[in-house]
Structure formats: structure tokens, C-alpha cells
N, C-alpha and C positions, 0 to 999 in steps of 0.2 A: 287391623288397619294401620296401627302404629308400626307394626312389624314390616308391613309392605312399604311404608314411607322410609323406614330406616334402610331397608334393602335397596330401595331406589336411590337414596342419597349416597350410599356406599358405592353403588354402580356408577353414579355420576362422578363421584370423586375419583374412582379408579380410572375412568375414562379421561378425565382432565389430567391426571398424573401421567397417563400413557401419552397423551398428546403433547404435553410439555416435555416429556422425556424424548419423544421422537424429534421435536423441534430443536432441542439442545443437541441431540446426536447429529442432526443434519448440519447445524451451525458449526460444530466441531469438525465434521468431515469436510465442509467447505473450506475452513481455515487451515486445515492440515493437509489438504490434497496437494499433490505436487502441481505446481503451476505449469510445468511442462514447457517452459520458455527458455530464457537466457540464463545460463548458469552464473550465479553471483555469490557463491558460497565463500570463496576466498577473496582476500584483498587483491591479489593478482588478477583474478577474473574480473572484478569490478573495475579496476584501473584499466585493464585492456579494453573493456567495453567502452568506457568514457573516451579513452585515447583513440579508439577506432573512428570516432567522429571528428578527430582533429584537435581535440582539447588535450592539455597536459595536466593530468590529475596528480602529478607528483608521486610520492612514494607510499603514502598511506592516507586514510581518511582523517579529517580534522575533528569529526564528531560522529557519534552514533547514538541514536535514541529510539525508543519504542514509540510508535505512533499508531493510533487506532483509526481505521478507515470508518467513517460514519455510516450508519444504517441509512439515514436520509441525507441526501445531498442538497445543500442550500445552493443558491445561485453561484457563489464563488467556487464551490466544489464541483458543480456542473461544468463550469468553465475550465477548471483544472483537469477534469476528466476528459473534456473535449481535446485538450492538449495531449493527454495521454493516448487518446484514440488515434491522433495523428501519427503516433509512433508505433501503433500496433498493440498498445496496452488498453485495458478497460478495467478500471478500479471497481466497477459495479459488481464484478464477480467476487470481490473480496470485502464487501460491506460487512461491518462489525468485526473484522479481523484485525488483530494487532500485528504489525509488521515492523521491521527494522528500517530506519532511515539512515543511510550513510551519507555524510557530507564530505565533499572534497573541494579544496580551495584550488580553483583553476585560473586565478588571476594571473595576468602577465604584465610585462612592462608597459604595454599599450593601454592598459585599463587604469582609470583614475579611481575606481571603486572596486571593492572586492567582488569577485564573481565566483559562484559556487555551483557545483554539480551535486544533485541529490539523487540517490538511487533508493527505491523502495524494494526491499527484499523479503520474501516469504519462503521459508523452508529452502533456502539456498538458491532461489530463483528470482531474478529481477522481474518485478511486476509493474514498475513505473519508474520514470526518470524525468528530470528537468534541469535546466540551467537557469539560475536567477542571480540578480544583483542584490547587494546588501542594502541598497537605498530604500527608504520608506516608500517612495513612489517609483521604485525600480521596476524591473521586468521579470517575467517568468516565461520561458520558452522551451522548445524541444531541444534535444541534444544535437541534432543535425545542424551544422553551421550553414548559414545562407550562402 
């Protein structure tokens, strides 16, 4: 009887380990799969993308950092993803992935506050973008100018 319980426990443990391994493998595959979208591997490609919407991204990014797209989207992230969907992106595909966020200063002489373009890049592909002001109560919008 004890032998049977021990075998049953080992089988359950092996099953749990296999399920966890499969889940981790799927998560890694999702985060490393080619996004298949807009190329943003080089600084020149990212600047050309921003400039194609009528903005002047300058010569290089002002900041780059690693950000993690959350597994669960709160209300603010749902709103941000809705903005992404307006541009043909959907960050839900990349939940739990770490991506690079490139920031470009696109302020001009007509702006009284700094304005930035942010590009989210995964494996050299742009998967998200926005334009935002630096003010605490500022704006976040799509790249396309009105």
C-alpha cells in the first residue's frame, strides 16, 4: 500500500513538473517569437518610423530601458492597449515579456513642455508606440498627428 502511494506521488510530481516545463517553454516561445511587424532593430529604422508620422525624432534616442508587459492588465494598461490597437498593435500578445522601450525627444519650438515618442521593441520589431507629454497631467496618444 505504501509502495503504491509512493509511486502515485512520484507520478503526480512528474506530471506537475512536465506541465510547468511546458508552460515555461510556451512563455519563452511567445516572448522570443518574431513579432513579424515593423522593423525597429536599428536607431535609423526607429527614427524613420517616428519621422514617417511627421515628427522629428532627432538623431538618437534619449533613453532606453527594459520594461515588462504585465500578465494582467489593470484599467490604465487596458486604456494604453486600446491606444495601441488604434495603431495596429496589441500588447496582449506579449504579456509577461520584457521589451525595450526607446524614448525620443520630439519637442519643437512650438511646444512649451517636453514631448516624447516611445517605441516598444521586441526582437528588433516595433510592437507598440506612443507620443506623450512630460507633464504629470499630460497626454498620451498615437503616433499619427491629427
